[in-house]
C-alpha positions in Angstrom: 166.9 -4.3 34.1 168.0 -7.4 34.2 169.7 -7.6 30.3 167.6 -10.5 28.6 169.6 -13.5 26.7 169.7 -12.4 23.5 172.1 -16.4 22.8 174.4 -14.6 20.6 174.9 -14.4 17.3 172.9 -16.3 15.3 174.9 -16.6 12.2 178.8 -14.8 12.8 180.9 -13.7 9.8 184.6 -14.4 10.8 187.2 -13.5 8.7 190.9 -13.0 9.5 192.8 -10.3 10.9 196.2 -8.9 10.5 197.7 -11.4 12.4 196.2 -14.5 11.1 193.5 -15.2 14.0 190.2 -15.2 13.0 187.5 -12.4 14.3 184.5 -12.0 14.3 183.7 -9.4 11.7 179.6 -9.0 11.0 177.0 -11.0 14.2 173.7 -10.9 12.5 171.1 -11.2 14.5 170.7 -12.9 17.4 169.4 -16.5 17.9 166.6 -15.0 20.2 165.1 -13.0 17.5 165.8 -16.5 14.9 164.0 -18.0 17.3 161.1 -15.3 17.5 161.1 -15.2 13.5 161.2 -19.2 13.8 158.1 -18.8 16.4 156.5 -16.1 14.5 156.0 -18.0 11.2 154.4 -21.2 12.9 152.1 -18.9 15.4 150.6 -17.3 11.4 150.7 -20.2 10.2 148.2 -21.8 13.4 146.8 -18.1 13.8 146.1 -18.8 18.6 142.1 -18.0 18.5 139.7 -18.4 21.6 139.3 -21.9 22.3 142.7 -23.4 21.0 144.1 -26.0 23.6 147.9 -24.8 23.9 150.3 -22.6 25.7 150.7 -20.1 23.8 147.0 -19.5 23.7 147.3 -18.7 27.5 149.7 -16.8 26.9 148.5 -14.7 24.4 144.7 -14.4 26.7 147.1 -13.7 29.6 149.2 -10.5 26.9 145.4 -9.3 26.6 143.9 -9.3 30.3 147.2 -7.5 31.6 148.1 -5.2 28.8 146.7 -2.8 26.1 148.4 -5.2 23.2 146.0 -6.9 20.2 146.3 -8.4 17.2 149.9 -8.7 16.3 151.5 -7.2 19.2 150.4 -10.0 21.3 151.8 -12.5 18.5 154.9 -10.8 18.1 155.4 -11.2 22.0 154.3 -15.1 21.8 156.7 -15.0 19.6 159.5 -13.3 21.5 158.3 -15.3 24.8 158.7 -18.8 23.3 162.1 -17.8 21.7 163.0 -17.2 26.0 161.3 -20.4 26.1 163.4 -22.4 23.3 166.9 -20.5 24.9 166.7 -21.5 28.1 166.3 -25.5 27.2 169.2 -25.0 25.2 170.9 -23.9 28.3 169.4 -26.7 30.4 170.6 -29.4 27.6 174.3 -28.2 27.5 174.2 -28.6 31.3 
Protein backbone atom coordinates (compact mmCIF):
# COMPACT_ATOMS: atom_id res chain seq x y z
CA UNK A 1 0.00 0.00 0.00
CA UNK A 2 1.37 3.41 -0.97
CA UNK A 3 1.65 6.00 1.75
CA UNK A 4 -0.37 9.10 0.96
CA UNK A 5 1.66 12.30 0.82
CA UNK A 6 0.06 14.40 3.56
CA UNK A 7 2.39 17.37 3.08
CA UNK A 8 3.60 17.20 6.66
CA UNK A 9 2.22 19.23 9.54
CA UNK A 10 0.25 22.35 8.58
CA UNK A 11 0.75 24.17 11.88
CA UNK A 12 3.69 22.65 13.74
CA UNK A 13 4.59 23.87 17.20
CA UNK A 14 8.28 24.40 17.89
CA UNK A 15 9.79 24.67 21.34
CA UNK A 16 13.35 24.68 22.61
CA UNK A 17 14.42 21.35 24.08
CA UNK A 18 16.69 20.94 27.12
CA UNK A 19 19.74 21.63 24.93
CA UNK A 20 18.30 24.89 23.61
CA UNK A 21 17.65 23.36 20.19
CA UNK A 22 14.29 23.82 18.43
CA UNK A 23 12.15 20.69 18.50
CA UNK A 24 8.75 20.08 16.97
CA UNK A 25 6.42 19.26 19.87
CA UNK A 26 3.04 19.52 18.20
CA UNK A 27 2.00 18.45 14.75
CA UNK A 28 -1.62 19.60 14.38
CA UNK A 29 -3.39 18.62 11.23
CA UNK A 30 -1.59 17.76 8.02
CA UNK A 31 -1.28 20.07 5.03
CA UNK A 32 -3.47 17.55 3.13
CA UNK A 33 -6.21 17.83 5.75
CA UNK A 34 -5.92 21.62 5.70
CA UNK A 35 -6.19 21.73 1.90
CA UNK A 36 -9.15 19.31 2.00
CA UNK A 37 -10.92 21.48 4.58
CA UNK A 38 -10.47 24.53 2.36
CA UNK A 39 -11.70 22.59 -0.68
CA UNK A 40 -14.67 21.29 1.33
CA UNK A 41 -15.66 24.85 2.23
CA UNK A 42 -15.61 25.80 -1.45
CA UNK A 43 -17.58 22.71 -2.44
CA UNK A 44 -20.24 23.42 0.17
CA UNK A 45 -20.45 27.07 -0.90
CA UNK A 46 -20.94 25.96 -4.54
CA UNK A 47 -22.42 22.45 -4.31
CA UNK A 48 -21.73 19.91 -7.01
CA UNK A 49 -24.90 19.48 -9.00
CA UNK A 50 -25.95 17.93 -12.25
CA UNK A 51 -24.89 20.05 -15.18
CA UNK A 52 -22.23 21.92 -13.23
CA UNK A 53 -19.48 21.99 -15.89
CA UNK A 54 -16.29 21.38 -14.00
CA UNK A 55 -13.62 18.89 -13.11
CA UNK A 56 -15.17 18.59 -9.66
CA UNK A 57 -18.49 17.53 -11.16
CA UNK A 58 -16.63 14.99 -13.31
CA UNK A 59 -14.86 13.52 -10.27
CA UNK A 60 -18.15 13.38 -8.34
CA UNK A 61 -19.88 11.62 -11.24
CA UNK A 62 -17.06 9.06 -11.49
CA UNK A 63 -17.22 8.33 -7.76
CA UNK A 64 -20.98 7.92 -7.90
CA UNK A 65 -20.75 5.53 -10.87
CA UNK A 66 -17.96 3.36 -9.46
CA UNK A 67 -18.73 3.28 -5.74
CA UNK A 68 -21.63 3.00 -3.35
CA UNK A 69 -21.01 6.58 -2.20
CA UNK A 70 -23.55 9.33 -2.34
CA UNK A 71 -24.09 12.86 -1.06
CA UNK A 72 -21.66 13.98 1.65
CA UNK A 73 -19.32 11.01 1.11
CA UNK A 74 -18.79 12.05 -2.50
CA UNK A 75 -18.15 15.67 -1.55
CA UNK A 76 -15.65 14.59 1.15
CA UNK A 77 -13.78 12.35 -1.29
CA UNK A 78 -13.72 15.09 -3.94
CA UNK A 79 -12.28 17.48 -1.32
CA UNK A 80 -9.41 15.04 -0.70
CA UNK A 81 -8.95 14.55 -4.45
CA UNK A 82 -8.56 18.32 -4.74
CA UNK A 83 -6.17 18.37 -1.76
CA UNK A 84 -4.03 15.65 -3.40
CA UNK A 85 -3.97 17.67 -6.63
CA UNK A 86 -2.87 20.76 -4.68
CA UNK A 87 -0.06 18.81 -3.00
CA UNK A 88 1.07 17.50 -6.39
CA UNK A 89 1.07 21.04 -7.83
CA UNK A 90 2.94 22.25 -4.75
CA UNK A 91 5.66 19.63 -5.32
CA UNK A 92 5.93 20.50 -9.02
CA UNK A 93 6.31 24.22 -8.29
CA UNK A 94 9.15 23.59 -5.83
CA UNK A 95 11.24 21.64 -8.37
